[in-house]
Every structure is written in structure tokens, then in C-alpha cells.
Residue, then its C-alpha position, 0 to 999 in steps of 0.5 A: m271134491i272127490t278123492v280118487d279113492s271114492w271113484c267107486l261112488i261113480n257107477p261106471h255104467h251110470v256115466t253118460h259122458i265125461q267132459f274136461d273143462i280146460t278153463k276150470d281145470t275140472w272134470f265133469f262126470y255126467l250121470v244117468g238122470g242128469k246129475y253130475i260130479s265135478i272133480n278138480e285136478y287133471s290127474k285125479g280125473k284121469i285115474i277115474v276115467d281110466k278105471i271107468l273105461k276098464t270097468v265098462q269094457 
């Protein structure tokens, strides 16, 4: 489980794609090299997605 504060562990430029699994209520952040990080809780994942989008733009 990752907290919002540790979103910086994810280098936005290393994220290949982001998926939200409704059935598991979990975000999956897929990273370069095929690894992924899962983040439970919609709001936490949403905050991280927003930060990634801002950083990449």
C-alpha cells in the first residue's frame, strides 16, 4: 500500500499507462520494464494521477 506522500516514488516519466480496476477498487500504475504498483482507494490514486499528469505536461 502506497500513501499519497510516497507518490514521488513513481517517476511520472516511467509510467507507461494507468488503469483503474473497478472490481478491485484499485489503481494500477504500470512502469517501464513491466513492473506495476497498485494503489487502493480511488481518491489516493486520483491525486497521484493528477500529479503525474501535471509533471508530464
